[in-house]
mmCIF file of the N, C-alpha and C atoms, coordinates in Angstrom:
data_MODEL
# 
_entry.id   MODEL 
# 
loop_
_atom_site.group_PDB 
_atom_site.id 
_atom_site.type_symbol 
_atom_site.label_atom_id 
_atom_site.label_alt_id 
_atom_site.label_comp_id 
_atom_site.label_asym_id 
_atom_site.label_entity_id 
_atom_site.label_seq_id 
_atom_site.pdbx_PDB_ins_code 
_atom_site.Cartn_x 
_atom_site.Cartn_y 
_atom_site.Cartn_z 
_atom_site.occupancy 
_atom_site.B_iso_or_equiv 
_atom_site.pdbx_formal_charge 
_atom_site.auth_seq_id 
_atom_site.auth_comp_id 
_atom_site.auth_asym_id 
_atom_site.auth_atom_id 
_atom_site.pdbx_PDB_model_num 
ATOM 1   N N  . MET A 1 1  ? -5.808 -13.485 1.937   1.00 0.00 ? 1  MET A N  1 
ATOM 2   C CA . MET A 1 1  ? -6.411 -12.518 1.032   1.00 0.00 ? 1  MET A CA 1 
ATOM 3   C C  . MET A 1 1  ? -5.824 -11.135 1.324   1.00 0.00 ? 1  MET A C  1 
ATOM 4   N N  . TRP A 1 2  ? -5.576 -10.390 0.274   1.00 0.00 ? 2  TRP A N  1 
ATOM 5   C CA . TRP A 1 2  ? -5.008 -9.044  0.395   1.00 0.00 ? 2  TRP A CA 1 
ATOM 6   C C  . TRP A 1 2  ? -6.135 -8.013  0.331   1.00 0.00 ? 2  TRP A C  1 
ATOM 7   N N  . VAL A 1 3  ? -6.039 -6.975  1.190   1.00 0.00 ? 3  VAL A N  1 
ATOM 8   C CA . VAL A 1 3  ? -7.063 -5.933  1.235   1.00 0.00 ? 3  VAL A CA 1 
ATOM 9   C C  . VAL A 1 3  ? -6.415 -4.567  1.020   1.00 0.00 ? 3  VAL A C  1 
ATOM 10  N N  . GLU A 1 4  ? -7.188 -3.658  0.443   1.00 0.00 ? 4  GLU A N  1 
ATOM 11  C CA . GLU A 1 4  ? -6.717 -2.293  0.187   1.00 0.00 ? 4  GLU A CA 1 
ATOM 12  C C  . GLU A 1 4  ? -6.724 -1.498  1.482   1.00 0.00 ? 4  GLU A C  1 
ATOM 13  N N  . VAL A 1 5  ? -5.605 -0.816  1.761   1.00 0.00 ? 5  VAL A N  1 
ATOM 14  C CA . VAL A 1 5  ? -5.546 0.058   2.929   1.00 0.00 ? 5  VAL A CA 1 
ATOM 15  C C  . VAL A 1 5  ? -5.320 1.511   2.536   1.00 0.00 ? 5  VAL A C  1 
ATOM 16  N N  . LYS A 1 6  ? -4.772 1.741   1.367   1.00 0.00 ? 6  LYS A N  1 
ATOM 17  C CA . LYS A 1 6  ? -4.525 3.096   0.876   1.00 0.00 ? 6  LYS A CA 1 
ATOM 18  C C  . LYS A 1 6  ? -4.625 3.106   -0.634  1.00 0.00 ? 6  LYS A C  1 
ATOM 19  N N  . LYS A 1 7  ? -4.909 4.278   -1.163  1.00 0.00 ? 7  LYS A N  1 
ATOM 20  C CA . LYS A 1 7  ? -4.872 4.508   -2.606  1.00 0.00 ? 7  LYS A CA 1 
ATOM 21  C C  . LYS A 1 7  ? -3.904 5.676   -2.808  1.00 0.00 ? 7  LYS A C  1 
ATOM 22  N N  . ALA A 1 8  ? -2.900 5.479   -3.652  1.00 0.00 ? 8  ALA A N  1 
ATOM 23  C CA . ALA A 1 8  ? -1.875 6.497   -3.881  1.00 0.00 ? 8  ALA A CA 1 
ATOM 24  C C  . ALA A 1 8  ? -2.011 7.047   -5.294  1.00 0.00 ? 8  ALA A C  1 
ATOM 25  N N  . ASN A 1 9  ? -1.781 8.344   -5.432  1.00 0.00 ? 9  ASN A N  1 
ATOM 26  C CA . ASN A 1 9  ? -1.936 9.008   -6.728  1.00 0.00 ? 9  ASN A CA 1 
ATOM 27  C C  . ASN A 1 9  ? -0.824 8.691   -7.717  1.00 0.00 ? 9  ASN A C  1 
ATOM 28  N N  . ASN A 1 10 ? 0.314  8.188   -7.214  1.00 0.00 ? 10 ASN A N  1 
ATOM 29  C CA . ASN A 1 10 ? 1.414  7.841   -8.119  1.00 0.00 ? 10 ASN A CA 1 
ATOM 30  C C  . ASN A 1 10 ? 2.306  6.786   -7.473  1.00 0.00 ? 10 ASN A C  1 
ATOM 31  N N  . LEU A 1 11 ? 3.257  6.294   -8.232  1.00 0.00 ? 11 LEU A N  1 
ATOM 32  C CA . LEU A 1 11 ? 4.123  5.209   -7.780  1.00 0.00 ? 11 LEU A CA 1 
ATOM 33  C C  . LEU A 1 11 ? 4.994  5.623   -6.600  1.00 0.00 ? 11 LEU A C  1 
ATOM 34  N N  . MET A 1 12 ? 5.497  6.845   -6.601  1.00 0.00 ? 12 MET A N  1 
ATOM 35  C CA . MET A 1 12 ? 6.372  7.290   -5.523  1.00 0.00 ? 12 MET A CA 1 
ATOM 36  C C  . MET A 1 12 ? 5.647  7.265   -4.177  1.00 0.00 ? 12 MET A C  1 
ATOM 37  N N  . VAL A 1 13 ? 4.433  7.766   -4.136  1.00 0.00 ? 13 VAL A N  1 
ATOM 38  C CA . VAL A 1 13 ? 3.663  7.771   -2.892  1.00 0.00 ? 13 VAL A CA 1 
ATOM 39  C C  . VAL A 1 13 ? 3.328  6.340   -2.469  1.00 0.00 ? 13 VAL A C  1 
ATOM 40  N N  . ALA A 1 14 ? 2.978  5.498   -3.423  1.00 0.00 ? 14 ALA A N  1 
ATOM 41  C CA . ALA A 1 14 ? 2.678  4.094   -3.112  1.00 0.00 ? 14 ALA A CA 1 
ATOM 42  C C  . ALA A 1 14 ? 3.896  3.409   -2.504  1.00 0.00 ? 14 ALA A C  1 
ATOM 43  N N  . GLU A 1 15 ? 5.072  3.667   -3.052  1.00 0.00 ? 15 GLU A N  1 
ATOM 44  C CA . GLU A 1 15 ? 6.286  3.061   -2.518  1.00 0.00 ? 15 GLU A CA 1 
ATOM 45  C C  . GLU A 1 15 ? 6.614  3.594   -1.129  1.00 0.00 ? 15 GLU A C  1 
ATOM 46  N N  . MET A 1 16 ? 6.288  4.859   -0.861  1.00 0.00 ? 16 MET A N  1 
ATOM 47  C CA . MET A 1 16 ? 6.506  5.412   0.479   1.00 0.00 ? 16 MET A CA 1 
ATOM 48  C C  . MET A 1 16 ? 5.626  4.705   1.508   1.00 0.00 ? 16 MET A C  1 
ATOM 49  N N  . TRP A 1 17 ? 4.347  4.483   1.177   1.00 0.00 ? 17 TRP A N  1 
ATOM 50  C CA . TRP A 1 17 ? 3.456  3.742   2.079   1.00 0.00 ? 17 TRP A CA 1 
ATOM 51  C C  . TRP A 1 17 ? 3.975  2.325   2.282   1.00 0.00 ? 17 TRP A C  1 
ATOM 52  N N  . LYS A 1 18 ? 4.408  1.703   1.200   1.00 0.00 ? 18 LYS A N  1 
ATOM 53  C CA . LYS A 1 18 ? 4.924  0.325   1.275   1.00 0.00 ? 18 LYS A CA 1 
ATOM 54  C C  . LYS A 1 18 ? 6.121  0.249   2.219   1.00 0.00 ? 18 LYS A C  1 
ATOM 55  N N  . GLU A 1 19 ? 7.053  1.182   2.100   1.00 0.00 ? 19 GLU A N  1 
ATOM 56  C CA . GLU A 1 19 ? 8.226  1.204   2.974   1.00 0.00 ? 19 GLU A CA 1 
ATOM 57  C C  . GLU A 1 19 ? 7.833  1.409   4.430   1.00 0.00 ? 19 GLU A C  1 
ATOM 58  N N  . LEU A 1 20 ? 6.877  2.291   4.686   1.00 0.00 ? 20 LEU A N  1 
ATOM 59  C CA . LEU A 1 20 ? 6.420  2.532   6.056   1.00 0.00 ? 20 LEU A CA 1 
ATOM 60  C C  . LEU A 1 20 ? 5.842  1.256   6.659   1.00 0.00 ? 20 LEU A C  1 
ATOM 61  N N  . PHE A 1 21 ? 4.923  0.624   5.945   1.00 0.00 ? 21 PHE A N  1 
ATOM 62  C CA . PHE A 1 21 ? 4.264  -0.571  6.466   1.00 0.00 ? 21 PHE A CA 1 
ATOM 63  C C  . PHE A 1 21 ? 5.242  -1.735  6.608   1.00 0.00 ? 21 PHE A C  1 
ATOM 64  N N  . GLU A 1 22 ? 6.130  -1.916  5.644   1.00 0.00 ? 22 GLU A N  1 
ATOM 65  C CA . GLU A 1 22 ? 7.105  -2.999  5.746   1.00 0.00 ? 22 GLU A CA 1 
ATOM 66  C C  . GLU A 1 22 ? 8.100  -2.737  6.871   1.00 0.00 ? 22 GLU A C  1 
ATOM 67  N N  . GLY A 1 23 ? 8.373  -1.460  7.161   1.00 0.00 ? 23 GLY A N  1 
ATOM 68  C CA . GLY A 1 23 ? 9.218  -1.113  8.303   1.00 0.00 ? 23 GLY A CA 1 
ATOM 69  C C  . GLY A 1 23 ? 8.587  -1.518  9.625   1.00 0.00 ? 23 GLY A C  1 
ATOM 70  N N  . GLU A 1 24 ? 7.274  -1.620  9.644   1.00 0.00 ? 24 GLU A N  1 
ATOM 71  C CA . GLU A 1 24 ? 6.537  -2.080  10.824  1.00 0.00 ? 24 GLU A CA 1 
ATOM 72  C C  . GLU A 1 24 ? 6.343  -3.598  10.807  1.00 0.00 ? 24 GLU A C  1 
ATOM 73  N N  . GLY A 1 25 ? 6.930  -4.273  9.825   1.00 0.00 ? 25 GLY A N  1 
ATOM 74  C CA . GLY A 1 25 ? 6.852  -5.726  9.753   1.00 0.00 ? 25 GLY A CA 1 
ATOM 75  C C  . GLY A 1 25 ? 5.611  -6.271  9.069   1.00 0.00 ? 25 GLY A C  1 
ATOM 76  N N  . ILE A 1 26 ? 4.936  -5.431  8.275   1.00 0.00 ? 26 ILE A N  1 
ATOM 77  C CA . ILE A 1 26 ? 3.706  -5.842  7.598   1.00 0.00 ? 26 ILE A CA 1 
ATOM 78  C C  . ILE A 1 26 ? 4.003  -6.065  6.113   1.00 0.00 ? 26 ILE A C  1 
ATOM 79  N N  . PRO A 1 27 ? 3.800  -7.283  5.613   1.00 0.00 ? 27 PRO A N  1 
ATOM 80  C CA . PRO A 1 27 ? 3.997  -7.511  4.175   1.00 0.00 ? 27 PRO A CA 1 
ATOM 81  C C  . PRO A 1 27 ? 3.053  -6.610  3.372   1.00 0.00 ? 27 PRO A C  1 
ATOM 82  N N  . THR A 1 28 ? 3.571  -5.985  2.335   1.00 0.00 ? 28 THR A N  1 
ATOM 83  C CA . THR A 1 28 ? 2.788  -5.009  1.573   1.00 0.00 ? 28 THR A CA 1 
ATOM 84  C C  . THR A 1 28 ? 3.021  -5.196  0.081   1.00 0.00 ? 28 THR A C  1 
ATOM 85  N N  . ARG A 1 29 ? 1.963  -5.021  -0.693  1.00 0.00 ? 29 ARG A N  1 
ATOM 86  C CA . ARG A 1 29 ? 2.037  -5.044  -2.159  1.00 0.00 ? 29 ARG A CA 1 
ATOM 87  C C  . ARG A 1 29 ? 1.478  -3.733  -2.687  1.00 0.00 ? 29 ARG A C  1 
ATOM 88  N N  . ILE A 1 30 ? 1.984  -3.311  -3.841  1.00 0.00 ? 30 ILE A N  1 
ATOM 89  C CA . ILE A 1 30 ? 1.372  -2.185  -4.545  1.00 0.00 ? 30 ILE A CA 1 
ATOM 90  C C  . ILE A 1 30 ? 0.951  -2.687  -5.919  1.00 0.00 ? 30 ILE A C  1 
ATOM 91  N N  . GLN A 1 31 ? -0.188 -2.174  -6.370  1.00 0.00 ? 31 GLN A N  1 
ATOM 92  C CA . GLN A 1 31 ? -0.767 -2.658  -7.630  1.00 0.00 ? 31 GLN A CA 1 
ATOM 93  C C  . GLN A 1 31 ? -1.473 -1.501  -8.328  1.00 0.00 ? 31 GLN A C  1 
ATOM 94  N N  . PRO A 1 32 ? -1.238 -1.309  -9.624  1.00 0.00 ? 32 PRO A N  1 
ATOM 95  C CA . PRO A 1 32 ? -1.945 -0.246  -10.352 1.00 0.00 ? 32 PRO A CA 1 
ATOM 96  C C  . PRO A 1 32 ? -3.448 -0.529  -10.383 1.00 0.00 ? 32 PRO A C  1 
ATOM 97  N N  . THR A 1 33 ? -4.249 0.517   -10.246 1.00 0.00 ? 33 THR A N  1 
ATOM 98  C CA . THR A 1 33 ? -5.703 0.341   -10.247 1.00 0.00 ? 33 THR A CA 1 
ATOM 99  C C  . THR A 1 33 ? -6.248 0.105   -11.641 1.00 0.00 ? 33 THR A C  1 
ATOM 100 N N  . SER A 1 34 ? -5.575 0.611   -12.646 1.00 0.00 ? 34 SER A N  1 
ATOM 101 C CA . SER A 1 34 ? -6.119 0.599   -14.003 1.00 0.00 ? 34 SER A CA 1 
ATOM 102 C C  . SER A 1 34 ? -5.794 -0.662  -14.792 1.00 0.00 ? 34 SER A C  1 
ATOM 103 N N  . GLY A 1 35 ? -5.047 -1.585  -14.216 1.00 0.00 ? 35 GLY A N  1 
ATOM 104 C CA . GLY A 1 35 ? -4.656 -2.769  -14.959 1.00 0.00 ? 35 GLY A CA 1 
ATOM 105 C C  . GLY A 1 35 ? -3.451 -2.537  -15.858 1.00 0.00 ? 35 GLY A C  1 
ATOM 106 N N  . GLU A 1 36 ? -2.861 -1.349  -15.767 1.00 0.00 ? 36 GLU A N  1 
ATOM 107 C CA . GLU A 1 36 ? -1.657 -1.063  -16.555 1.00 0.00 ? 36 GLU A CA 1 
ATOM 108 C C  . GLU A 1 36 ? -0.480 -1.845  -15.985 1.00 0.00 ? 36 GLU A C  1 
ATOM 109 N N  . ALA A 1 37 ? 0.582  -1.905  -16.748 1.00 0.00 ? 37 ALA A N  1 
ATOM 110 C CA . ALA A 1 37 ? 1.787  -2.592  -16.283 1.00 0.00 ? 37 ALA A CA 1 
ATOM 111 C C  . ALA A 1 37 ? 2.356  -1.869  -15.063 1.00 0.00 ? 37 ALA A C  1 
ATOM 112 N N  . PRO A 1 38 ? 2.786  -2.611  -14.051 1.00 0.00 ? 38 PRO A N  1 
ATOM 113 C CA . PRO A 1 38 ? 3.401  -1.978  -12.875 1.00 0.00 ? 38 PRO A CA 1 
ATOM 114 C C  . PRO A 1 38 ? 4.645  -1.197  -13.274 1.00 0.00 ? 38 PRO A C  1 
ATOM 115 N N  . GLY A 1 39 ? 4.953  -0.156  -12.520 1.00 0.00 ? 39 GLY A N  1 
ATOM 116 C CA . GLY A 1 39 ? 6.143  0.638   -12.774 1.00 0.00 ? 39 GLY A CA 1 
ATOM 117 C C  . GLY A 1 39 ? 5.876  1.971   -13.440 1.00 0.00 ? 39 GLY A C  1 
ATOM 118 N N  . ARG A 1 40 ? 4.662  2.201   -13.886 1.00 0.00 ? 40 ARG A N  1 
ATOM 119 C CA . ARG A 1 40 ? 4.332  3.493   -14.505 1.00 0.00 ? 40 ARG A CA 1 
ATOM 120 C C  . ARG A 1 40 ? 4.125  4.512   -13.403 1.00 0.00 ? 40 ARG A C  1 
ATOM 121 N N  . GLU A 1 41 ? 4.839  5.612   -13.479 1.00 0.00 ? 41 GLU A N  1 
ATOM 122 C CA . GLU A 1 41 ? 4.857  6.602   -12.401 1.00 0.00 ? 41 GLU A CA 1 
ATOM 123 C C  . GLU A 1 41 ? 3.518  7.299   -12.192 1.00 0.00 ? 41 GLU A C  1 
ATOM 124 N N  . LEU A 1 42 ? 2.864  7.734   -13.250 1.00 0.00 ? 42 LEU A N  1 
ATOM 125 C CA . LEU A 1 42 ? 1.677  8.572   -13.109 1.00 0.00 ? 42 LEU A CA 1 
ATOM 126 C C  . LEU A 1 42 ? 0.382  7.780   -13.218 1.00 0.00 ? 42 LEU A C  1 
ATOM 127 N N  . THR A 1 43 ? 0.301  6.703   -12.490 1.00 0.00 ? 43 THR A N  1 
ATOM 128 C CA . THR A 1 43 ? -0.884 5.857   -12.434 1.00 0.00 ? 43 THR A CA 1 
ATOM 129 C C  . THR A 1 43 ? -1.301 5.750   -10.978 1.00 0.00 ? 43 THR A C  1 
ATOM 130 N N  . THR A 1 44 ? -2.577 5.635   -10.710 1.00 0.00 ? 44 THR A N  1 
ATOM 131 C CA . THR A 1 44 ? -3.045 5.434   -9.341  1.00 0.00 ? 44 THR A CA 1 
ATOM 132 C C  . THR A 1 44 ? -2.764 3.997   -8.924  1.00 0.00 ? 44 THR A C  1 
ATOM 133 N N  . TYR A 1 45 ? -2.260 3.849   -7.695  1.00 0.00 ? 45 TYR A N  1 
ATOM 134 C CA . TYR A 1 45 ? -1.905 2.527   -7.168  1.00 0.00 ? 45 TYR A CA 1 
ATOM 135 C C  . TYR A 1 45 ? -2.698 2.213   -5.910  1.00 0.00 ? 45 TYR A C  1 
ATOM 136 N N  . LEU A 1 46 ? -2.990 0.929   -5.725  1.00 0.00 ? 46 LEU A N  1 
ATOM 137 C CA . LEU A 1 46 ? -3.568 0.433   -4.482  1.00 0.00 ? 46 LEU A CA 1 
ATOM 138 C C  . LEU A 1 46 ? -2.433 -0.090  -3.615  1.00 0.00 ? 46 LEU A C  1 
ATOM 139 N N  . VAL A 1 47 ? -2.512 0.195   -2.325  1.00 0.00 ? 47 VAL A N  1 
ATOM 140 C CA . VAL A 1 47 ? -1.566 -0.356  -1.362  1.00 0.00 ? 47 VAL A CA 1 
ATOM 141 C C  . VAL A 1 47 ? -2.314 -1.462  -0.629  1.00 0.00 ? 47 VAL A C  1 
ATOM 142 N N  . LEU A 1 48 ? -1.799 -2.681  -0.728  1.00 0.00 ? 48 LEU A N  1 
ATOM 143 C CA . LEU A 1 48 ? -2.493 -3.861  -0.218  1.00 0.00 ? 48 LEU A CA 1 
ATOM 144 C C  . LEU A 1 48 ? -1.692 -4.537  0.892   1.00 0.00 ? 48 LEU A C  1 
ATOM 145 N N  . VAL A 1 49 ? -2.408 -5.050  1.903   1.00 0.00 ? 49 VAL A N  1 
ATOM 146 C CA . VAL A 1 49 ? -1.793 -5.822  2.988   1.00 0.00 ? 49 VAL A CA 1 
ATOM 147 C C  . VAL A 1 49 ? -2.633 -7.065  3.241   1.00 0.00 ? 49 VAL A C  1 
ATOM 148 N N  . PRO A 1 50 ? -2.057 -8.080  3.888   1.00 0.00 ? 50 PRO A N  1 
ATOM 149 C CA . PRO A 1 50 ? -2.860 -9.254  4.225   1.00 0.00 ? 50 PRO A CA 1 
ATOM 150 C C  . PRO A 1 50 ? -4.024 -8.869  5.141   1.00 0.00 ? 50 PRO A C  1 
ATOM 151 N N  . GLN A 1 51 ? -5.151 -9.501  4.942   1.00 0.00 ? 51 GLN A N  1 
ATOM 152 C CA . GLN A 1 51 ? -6.355 -9.167  5.697   1.00 0.00 ? 51 GLN A CA 1 
ATOM 153 C C  . GLN A 1 51 ? -6.134 -9.286  7.203   1.00 0.00 ? 51 GLN A C  1 
ATOM 154 N N  . ASP A 1 52 ? -5.365 -10.265 7.635   1.00 0.00 ? 52 ASP A N  1 
ATOM 155 C CA . ASP A 1 52 ? -5.153 -10.455 9.071   1.00 0.00 ? 52 ASP A CA 1 
ATOM 156 C C  . ASP A 1 52 ? -4.232 -9.405  9.687   1.00 0.00 ? 52 ASP A C  1 
ATOM 157 N N  . LYS A 1 53 ? -3.619 -8.550  8.872   1.00 0.00 ? 53 LYS A N  1 
ATOM 158 C CA . LYS A 1 53 ? -2.764 -7.461  9.370   1.00 0.00 ? 53 LYS A CA 1 
ATOM 159 C C  . LYS A 1 53 ? -3.471 -6.108  9.329   1.00 0.00 ? 53 LYS A C  1 
ATOM 160 N N  . ARG A 1 54 ? -4.712 -6.071  8.895   1.00 0.00 ? 54 ARG A N  1 
ATOM 161 C CA . ARG A 1 54 ? -5.449 -4.809  8.758   1.00 0.00 ? 54 ARG A CA 1 
ATOM 162 C C  . ARG A 1 54 ? -5.493 -4.033  10.075  1.00 0.00 ? 54 ARG A C  1 
ATOM 163 N N  . HIS A 1 55 ? -5.701 -4.730  11.197  1.00 0.00 ? 55 HIS A N  1 
ATOM 164 C CA . HIS A 1 55 ? -5.775 -4.050  12.492  1.00 0.00 ? 55 HIS A CA 1 
ATOM 165 C C  . HIS A 1 55 ? -4.436 -3.407  12.863  1.00 0.00 ? 55 HIS A C  1 
ATOM 166 N N  . VAL A 1 56 ? -3.326 -3.994  12.424  1.00 0.00 ? 56 VAL A N  1 
ATOM 167 C CA . VAL A 1 56 ? -2.013 -3.418  12.692  1.00 0.00 ? 56 VAL A CA 1 
ATOM 168 C C  . VAL A 1 56 ? -1.851 -2.127  11.888  1.00 0.00 ? 56 VAL A C  1 
ATOM 169 N N  . ILE A 1 57 ? -2.330 -2.118  10.658  1.00 0.00 ? 57 ILE A N  1 
ATOM 170 C CA . ILE A 1 57 ? -2.283 -0.913  9.822   1.00 0.00 ? 57 ILE A CA 1 
ATOM 171 C C  . ILE A 1 57 ? -3.056 0.219   10.486  1.00 0.00 ? 57 ILE A C  1 
ATOM 172 N N  . ASP A 1 58 ? -4.228 -0.095  11.035  1.00 0.00 ? 58 ASP A N  1 
ATOM 173 C CA . ASP A 1 58 ? -5.023 0.926   11.720  1.00 0.00 ? 58 ASP A CA 1 
ATOM 174 C C  . ASP A 1 58 ? -4.227 1.555   12.861  1.00 0.00 ? 58 ASP A C  1 
ATOM 175 N N  . GLU A 1 59 ? -3.485 0.745   13.608  1.00 0.00 ? 59 GLU A N  1 
ATOM 176 C CA . GLU A 1 59 ? -2.656 1.259   14.705  1.00 0.00 ? 59 GLU A CA 1 
ATOM 177 C C  . GLU A 1 59 ? -1.512 2.125   14.175  1.00 0.00 ? 59 GLU A C  1 
ATOM 178 N N  . VAL A 1 60 ? -0.870 1.686   13.103  1.00 0.00 ? 60 VAL A N  1 
ATOM 179 C CA . VAL A 1 60 ? 0.230  2.454   12.510  1.00 0.00 ? 60 VAL A CA 1 
ATOM 180 C C  . VAL A 1 60 ? -0.283 3.808   12.029  1.00 0.00 ? 60 VAL A C  1 
ATOM 181 N N  . LEU A 1 61 ? -1.431 3.830   11.376  1.00 0.00 ? 61 LEU A N  1 
ATOM 182 C CA . LEU A 1 61 ? -1.981 5.086   10.856  1.00 0.00 ? 61 LEU A CA 1 
ATOM 183 C C  . LEU A 1 61 ? -2.422 6.016   11.977  1.00 0.00 ? 61 LEU A C  1 
ATOM 184 N N  . ARG A 1 62 ? -2.841 5.473   13.111  1.00 0.00 ? 62 ARG A N  1 
ATOM 185 C CA . ARG A 1 62 ? -3.214 6.320   14.253  1.00 0.00 ? 62 ARG A CA 1 
ATOM 186 C C  . ARG A 1 62 ? -2.018 7.064   14.811  1.00 0.00 ? 62 ARG A C  1 
ATOM 187 N N  . LYS A 1 63 ? -0.833 6.467   14.696  1.00 0.00 ? 63 LYS A N  1 
ATOM 188 C CA . LYS A 1 63 ? 0.390  7.090   15.208  1.00 0.00 ? 63 LYS A CA 1 
ATOM 189 C C  . LYS A 1 63 ? 0.810  8.302   14.380  1.00 0.00 ? 63 LYS A C  1 
ATOM 190 N N  . LEU A 1 64 ? 0.384  8.367   13.135  1.00 0.00 ? 64 LEU A N  1 
ATOM 191 C CA . LEU A 1 64 ? 0.816  9.459   12.243  1.00 0.00 ? 64 LEU A CA 1 
ATOM 192 C C  . LEU A 1 64 ? 0.150  10.766  12.576  1.00 0.00 ? 64 LEU A C  1 
# 
């Protein structure tokens, strides 16, 4: 199951979070909150990770 770890105001910020988490070896998905088609720049996005990796995300965010 995938869980929300961040909410990004636009696609660029969502992709930045995705790159950070994937750089740490955590599979990451981004998904628009509004149900709009993915790829729209000015839409709010959810940053999702597998539930069993949530504790790793907490450690990564503590380092920032």
